[in-house]
C-alpha positions as CSV (number, residue, x, y, z in Angstrom):
1,M,-114.5,-69.9,201.6
2,S,-116.9,-72.5,203.1
3,T,-119.3,-74.6,201.2
4,M,-123.0,-75.1,201.9
5,N,-125.4,-77.3,200.1
6,I,-129.1,-76.5,200.0
7,S,-132.0,-78.4,198.6
8,L,-134.7,-76.6,196.7
9,P,-137.9,-77.7,195.1
10,E,-137.7,-77.6,191.3
11,T,-139.8,-74.4,191.1
12,L,-137.4,-72.5,193.3
13,K,-134.3,-73.9,191.5
14,S,-135.9,-72.7,188.2
15,F,-136.5,-69.3,189.7
16,V,-132.8,-69.1,190.9
17,D,-131.6,-70.2,187.5
18,K,-133.7,-67.6,185.8
19,Q,-132.4,-64.9,188.1
20,V,-128.8,-65.9,187.4
21,S,-129.2,-65.9,183.7
22,Q,-131.2,-62.6,183.6
23,G,-129.6,-60.8,186.5
24,G,-126.0,-60.8,185.5
25,Y,-124.9,-63.3,188.1
26,G,-122.2,-65.8,187.2
27,T,-123.4,-68.6,189.4
28,S,-126.3,-69.4,191.7
29,S,-123.9,-69.0,194.6
30,E,-123.3,-65.3,193.6
31,Y,-127.1,-64.8,193.5
32,V,-127.6,-66.4,197.0
33,R,-124.7,-64.4,198.5
34,E,-126.3,-61.2,197.2
35,L,-129.6,-62.2,198.7
36,I,-127.9,-62.9,202.1
37,R,-126.1,-59.5,201.9
38,K,-129.3,-57.7,201.2
39,D,-131.0,-59.5,204.1
40,Q,-128.2,-58.5,206.4
41,D,-128.5,-54.9,205.3
42,R,-132.3,-55.0,205.9
43,L,-131.8,-56.4,209.4
44,R,-129.2,-53.8,210.2
45,L,-131.6,-51.0,209.0
46,R,-134.5,-52.5,210.9
47,N,-132.4,-52.6,214.1
48,L,-131.3,-49.0,213.7
49,L,-134.9,-47.9,213.1
50,L,-136.0,-49.8,216.2
51,A,-133.2,-48.4,218.3
52,G,-134.1,-44.9,217.1
53,A,-137.8,-45.5,217.8
54,E,-137.0,-46.6,221.3
55,S,-134.6,-43.7,221.9
56,E,-135.7,-40.7,223.8
57,L,-133.1,-38.5,222.3
58,G,-134.5,-35.9,220.0
59,A,-138.0,-37.2,220.4
60,T,-140.3,-34.5,219.2
61,P,-144.0,-35.0,218.6
62,F,-145.0,-34.1,215.0
63,S,-148.0,-32.0,214.2
64,S,-150.4,-32.7,211.3
65,N,-148.8,-29.6,209.7
66,Y,-145.5,-31.5,209.5
67,F,-147.1,-34.4,207.6
68,D,-149.0,-32.0,205.4
69,S,-145.8,-30.3,204.4
70,L,-144.2,-33.7,203.6
71,R,-147.2,-34.7,201.5
72,L,-146.9,-31.4,199.6
73,R,-143.2,-31.9,199.0
74,V,-143.5,-35.4,197.6
75,S,-146.5,-34.5,195.4
76,R,-144.7,-31.6,193.6
77,P,-143.2,-32.4,190.3
78,K,-139.4,-32.4,190.4
79,K,-137.6,-29.4,189.0
80,R,-135.1,-30.0,186.2
């Protein structure tokens, strides 16, 4: 594993230390690695969404009825 040193202002260091102690991380390195992994996932998802938006496959215009039905589904209480 490679090592990387970073410099942080005291306010950010305090924030990281708090996240480590409250978030169940063993070290600040674990916390930073988790942040990097989440950012990688976010970028992958963004690229997939952009590729899908640019794709012409399955492109079907949606009517206002479609969005109305979505709003209705999310506004209904969940059944238990």
